[in-house]
N, C-alpha and C positions, 0 to 999 in steps of 0.2 A: 504494499500500499504506499502510496505517496504521502509523506507527512503533510500536515496542514501548513499552508503557506501564508506568510505575512506579506502582503503586497507592499513593495518598497516605495510607491509613490513616484511621481515623474523625475524628481532629482535623484532619488535612490536608484531608479531604473537606469538613468543615464550613467551613473557611476558603475552600476553592475555591468552594463553593456560595454562601457569603456574598458573594463577589466578583461574583456574577451579579445582585445587587440584592435589595431587600427583598421584592419580589413573589414571587420564587422561594422564599424562606424561609417566607413565609406559606403558600404552597401546600404545602410540605413539612410544616409543622407541622399543617396541616389534615388531610392524609392520615395522618400518623403518629398523630394523636389520634383517628382514626375507629375504629369497632368493629373489633377485631383478629380478624376471622373470615376464614378461607380458604374460597373463592378471592377474596372481595371485596377484601381488602387487596392481593392481587397485581393485580387489575384496576385498583385505584386507582393503584398504582405505575406500571403500563403507561401509563395516561392522563397521569400526571404527567410521564413521560419525553417523551411526544409534545408536550405543551404547553410543556415547558421547553427542548427542543432547538431549534436553528434550522432544520434541514432533515431531520429524521427523520419519515417518513410513517407508519410502523407500529412497534408494539412488542408483543411477546408475552412474558409471564413464565411460565416452566416451572418447576414445583415438584417436587422429589424426593419420591416417594411413601414410605410408611411402610416398605416392604421395601427401599428404596434400590436398586431394580433398574430403575426407569423414571422418567420425568418426565411430569407431567400439565400440559397447557396450561391456564392459568386460565380461558380463555374456552371450554373444552371441546374436543372432538376427540380423535383417537387419541393414546395415550401414545407417548412416544419412549423406546425401550430405551436403557439406559446404554451409551455407547460408540458409538451409531449416529448418523450425520449430524453436522452441525455442533454442534447442541445437545447430543446425547448425548456427543460427543467432549469438549466443554468440561466437562460434568458429570463425566466420568471423569478428565480430566487437570487440571482446576482452572485452566485458562489460557484467556485470550481467543483467539477464532479468527474470522478474517474469512471471509465467504462467498466462494465462488469468483469471483463476478462483481464483487466489490469494493463492492457496494451494501448490504452488511449486515454486522453484527458480532454474535457471540454472546459475552456477558460473564458470567463466573461470579459468584455471590453466595456468599461464604464464611462459615461459622460454624466457627471453629477451623480444623481441617484438612479439614473436609468441605464439599463444594460442595452447598448445600442448594437452590439455584435457579439458573436461567440466564435472563438478560435478553437477548432476541433482538430487535435493532432493524434496520430497513430504511429505505433512502432511495431517492429517485427517481434519484439520481446517486451518485457515489462518496461514501462517508461522510466528513464533515468531521472532522478530528482533534479539534477542540474539542468536537464533539458526543459523540464516543466518550469523551473525558475526563470530560464532564459526567455521562454515563450511568454510567461507572465509579464516580464519586463518589457518585451516588445509590444505586448498588448497595451500596457500602460503608456508606452512612448507614442503609439499610433492612435490612441484614443482621440485626442483633439483633431488629428488629420481625418480620421474616419467620420467624426462628427461634422467637420466642415464639408466633407464630401456628401454626407446625407443632406445637409442644408442646401448645398448646390443642386443636388438631384431634386429635392422638393421644389426649389424655385424653378427649375427647368420644367418640371411636371406641371406646375401651375401655369407657366407661360405657354406650354403646349395646350393645356386645357383651355386657356383663354383664346388661343389661336383657333382651336377647333370650334369653340362656341361662336367666335366671330364669323368663321367660315359657314357654320351652319345657319347662323342668323341671316347672313347675306343670301344663302341658298333658299331659305324660306321666303324671304322678301321677293327674290326673283321668281320663285315658283308661283307666288300669289300674283305677281305682275303678269306672268305668262297665262295664268288662268283668266285674269281679267281681260287680257288682250284677246284670248280666244272667244270669250263670252261677248265682248264688244263686236268682234268681227262677225260672229255667227248670229248675233242678235240685232243690235242697233244698226250696224253698218248694212245688214241685209234689209232691214225695215226702211232705211233711208233710200236705198237703191230702188226698192219697190215704190216708195212715195214719189221719187223723181219720175219713175216710169209713168205712174198714174197722172201726175201733174202734166207731163208732156202730152199724154193722151187727152186729158181734159182741155188743154190749150188748143190742140188740134181739132177738137170736136166743137169748139165755140164758133158760132156764126160771126161774120165780120162786123155786124152791127152791135157788138158788145165789147167795145174797146176798153172800157173800165174794168170789166171782168178779166179780159185778157191781160191787162196791165197788173192786176192783183195776182193772177196766176203766175205771171212772169217774176214778180217779187218773191212769191212763194217758192218758185223753182230756184231763184238765186239763194234764198235762205237755206233751201234743202241742199244745194251744191256746197255752200259754205260749211254747213253741218257735217256733210259727208267728208269734206277735205279735213276739217278739224278732227273728225273721228279717225281717219286714216293716220293723221299725225299722232294722235293719242296712242293708236295701236303700235306705231313704229317706236314711239317714245317709251312704251311700257316694256318692250323687249326687242331691241334692235337686233336683227339676225346677224348683222355684220360683226357684232362683238363676239358671237359664238364662232362665226365662220373664219374671220380674219384677224381677230385680236384687237387690242386696245388702240394701237396706232391707227389702223384703218378705220375703227369706229370714230375716233376723234376727227379724222379727215372727213368722214361722212357727215358728222355733226356740223363741222365748219361749212361744208357745201350747202347743207340744208339751211343753216342760219344765214348764209350769204344770199340765199334765194328767198328768204322770208322778209317781207316788208317790215320796217321798223314800226313797232306797235303791236306786232305779233300775229297779224292776220295772214292767212294762207291763201286767200282767194280774192279776186278783184270784185266780187259781188258785194254791193253795199249792204251794211247791216240793217239799215232802215231806209225807206224811200227818201230820196233827196240828200242822203249823206254822200260824201266823196269817197271813192275807193281807197282803201289803205295802201294799195300798190302804187299810188302816186308818189309815195315816199320811197326812196331807194333802200335796198337792203344793206347789210353790214359788209364791211371788208374784213374777213376773218382769216387769220394766218395761224398755222400750227407748226411748232418746232418740237422735235422729239430727240432726246439725247440718251444714249445707253441702250443695252439689250433688254427689251421690255418683256416680250411674250414668253421667252424662255426663263426669265428671272422672276417674274411676278406671278403669284398664285392667282387662279381665276377669280376668287372672291375679292382680291385687292384690285384687279383690273376692273371688275364690275363697279366697286365702290368709287374708284377714280372717275370712271365714265359718268356715273350718276352725279357726282359733284360738278364735273364739267358741264354736264347737261343742264343742271339747275343754274349754274352761274351764267351760262350763255343765255338760257331762257329768261333770267332776270334782266339781263342786258337788253334783250329784245323787247321786253314788256315795259321796262321802266327807265332805261338809261338815256335813250335818244342819242346813242353813240354812232360814230361813223366807222369805227374799227374795233376789233377785239383781237387780242393776241393770246394764244394758248401755248404755254411752254410746259413740257413734261420732261423731267430729268430723273434718271435712275443712277444713284451714286452709292454703290456698295450696299449699305444696310438700310437705305431709305429711298423713297421716291417722292418727288415734289411736283405738284401741279400748280401752275400759276395762270390765272385768267385775268387779263387786264384790259380795260376799255377806257375810251376818252369821253365818256358820257357826262351827264349832268351831276353825277355824284349825289351823296346824301350825308346826313349826320346820323350816326348810329343811334343816338338817343332820341331821334325824332322819326323813326321808322313808323309810319302810320298804317301801312297796309298789312293786314294780318297775313295775307298770302305771302308777301315778301318776307316778313318776319318768320313765318313758318318755314320758308325755303332756306333762310339763313340757318335756323336751328337744325333743319334736316341735314344740311351739308356738314355741320359741326358734329352731329350725332353719328353720321356715317364714319367720319374720320376717328372719332373717339372710340367707336366700337372696335376698331382695328389698332388701337393704341396710338393714334396720331392726333393731329389738331388741325383746325381751320382758322385762319386769321383773315379778317376783312378790314381793309383800310380804304377810307373814302373821305372826300371833302366836297362840298358843293362846288361845282364848276371845274373840278380837276379829274373826274373819273373815279373808277373803283377798281381795286385789285383784290382778288380772292386767291389766297394761297393755302393749299392743303399739303401737309407733310405726313407721310405714313411710313412707319418702319416696316421693313421686310426681313424675314429670317435669312441669315447668311448660310453658306454651304455647311459650316461646321454645326450650326444649330439644327439645320435640316437633317444632317446625318444622325445626330443624337436623338432626334425625334422619331426616327424610323423604328 
């Protein structure tokens, strides 16, 4: 039986390990300074134990999971529930325990009052007491490192969970938009097409001596055509196929072309809204430019591309409806771990504290909420007479983060 051990504490552990020579200290420093990622650090510790002890043939390091209900072996395999078997018992009670055959020992790794890991060692014969003392000292030495690794892993898991939530939220929003697009296309759009057909038939059936009725039907046809055009625009805005087919850059270019062809004021048809009003198309459309920097489609997740497109769509739409601008510049830049979208116009501008339109205020909040959902931000700068700039900055996971998330 291995005698009861008195744990030396961090300083005592260092003195004990120093007594084993310079080579052991070099190995400890090499492992301690390696990339602090689980389970790699636990694997390194297991290898260090086997290389440093005299007669230990195997070593497994079991790490307490985030729920603190089970332990996961660093090399893979089934989890060990807390309290079950030698490893589970040690994790639950925080004390060393020998295997029944005397050829192995499970040693706890403490962080404060919590056992965060268990080092399980085995030998071809009865474990030597000096080897058990050595492993206990190594466990005490690496306890702060493993604790740091667990915190890093928990932070990364929270980050990945937030990314999955954001991705799912965008997917749900886009699925609802697609559903609405189909319903509008199959319902309202078809009814408007039928209404236009019947109005044309009614106009053709009127005798020539009813000019007033013919004029009223003509106005009704104009309103029907306007409603149909706005319905088509709404369908395209709810889910632009180009975003799925060609990606964000092409979708922004399409948005720019559509905005350039839309008269300022937001109407999409020359038909007057009321008898006697002037057609909105008498005012020229916007001069819209798009500049793209960086590899976007391969680097940006789909939900980030969708959010950026929606922000650009809302910003350009606000410009069409409210700004009376002559030009709009769209700039999209991808720089390593973030992407930046800037929409700038030369319109009338506004004061943020005097936004009176609920629709405009809702649009500004919507852009901010889309960015915040993905961990980013939207800033709007504007002054009366000098135009408006909307800038969205959204972080994107780098290659290293993406690899750890798999």
